[in-house]
Each structure stands twice: as C-alpha cells, then as structure tokens.
C-alpha positions in Angstrom: 25.3 27.2 82.8 21.7 27.7 83.6 19.1 24.9 84.2 16.6 26.9 82.2 17.4 25.4 78.8 14.6 26.5 76.4 15.3 23.5 74.1 15.2 20.8 76.9 11.6 19.8 76.0 12.3 19.2 72.4 12.7 15.6 71.2 16.1 14.4 70.2 15.2 13.5 66.7 13.1 16.3 65.1 13.3 14.7 61.7 11.0 11.9 62.8 8.2 14.3 63.7 8.7 16.1 60.4 8.6 12.9 58.4 5.3 12.0 60.1 3.8 15.5 59.4 4.8 15.3 55.7 3.0 12.0 55.1 -0.5 12.3 53.8 -2.5 9.3 55.1 -5.9 8.2 53.9 -8.5 6.3 56.0 -11.2 4.3 54.2 -13.7 1.6 54.9 -14.0 -1.6 52.8 -16.7 -4.2 53.1 -15.3 -7.7 53.1 -16.7 -11.2 53.5 -20.2 -11.3 55.0 -20.4 -7.5 54.6 -18.0 -6.9 57.5 -16.3 -3.5 57.6 -12.5 -3.1 57.6 -10.8 0.2 58.3 -7.8 0.7 56.0 -5.0 3.3 56.7 -2.8 3.9 53.6 -0.1 6.4 52.5 2.8 5.5 54.7 6.4 6.1 53.5 8.2 2.8 53.5 11.1 3.5 55.8 10.0 6.4 58.1 7.2 4.6 60.1 7.2 1.5 62.2 3.9 0.1 60.8 3.8 -3.0 63.0 4.3 -0.8 66.1 1.8 1.7 65.1 -0.8 -1.0 64.2 -0.3 -2.5 67.6 -0.9 0.8 69.3 -4.0 1.4 67.2 -5.4 -2.1 67.9 -4.8 -1.7 71.6 -6.5 1.8 71.7 -9.5 0.6 69.7 -9.8 -2.9 71.3 -9.9 -4.6 67.9 -7.9 -6.9 65.7 -5.9 -6.1 62.6 -2.9 -6.5 60.5 -0.3 -4.8 58.3 -0.6 -5.8 54.6 1.2 -4.2 51.6 2.2 -1.1 53.5 -1.3 -0.4 54.9 -2.8 -1.0 58.3 -6.1 -3.0 58.3 -8.3 -2.9 61.4 -11.4 -5.0 61.9 -14.6 -2.9 62.1 -15.6 0.6 61.2 -13.2 2.9 63.2 -12.6 5.6 60.7 -13.4 8.6 62.9 -11.5 7.3 65.9 -8.5 6.3 63.8 -8.2 9.7 62.3 -8.1 11.3 65.8 -5.5 8.8 67.1 -3.2 9.3 64.1 -3.5 13.1 64.4 -2.6 12.8 68.1 0.6 10.9 67.0 1.6 13.7 64.5 0.3 12.4 61.2 -1.6 14.4 58.6 -4.8 12.5 57.8 -7.1 13.2 54.9 -10.3 11.7 53.6 -10.3 8.8 51.1 
C-alpha cells in the first residue's frame, strides 16, 4: 500500500461537520438590567452540539463570561460580530437575527 492516502486528512466523523453546517444559527443582542448588552446565540439542534463545550470555547476566545440557558448560549457584552466569525470558523452557518 502507498503512504499517499488522499483521504488521510479527512476527519473520522464527517456527519458531525455536516450537522454543524446544516444548523442555521442566529446571533442577536439583548439589553438586560442596567442597559447591559448580552449576546445570544440560538438555533442549535438539541443533540448534535456540545453547547457547554462550545460556550466555554467562545468565552475563552472573547475573554468574557456567559452561560447556556434553554438551548442558547448567552455571552456578557456585545460580541455579535466576533461571535459570528468564531462560529463560522468552527463550521456553523450563521445568519442575522
């Protein structure tokens, strides 16, 4: 056999990438107590995404706090532009709210 396998760089589970691409996420800003902005990411499928893990990655990348609540990720502050870029980099399809 040859070491030049054209499929060697492909991930083991292609369905995970496909599931991410098929989800249509929305990012919006809400004003909460004392007029503080909160970035909300919605539209995740229940089983296909590790929301807590993704929220942790986003919080670390943005240097902010946040939580997962009712199937949505809530991040403290107005990070809508940066969150869209980070989600697209991870293979998600992101639209406007």
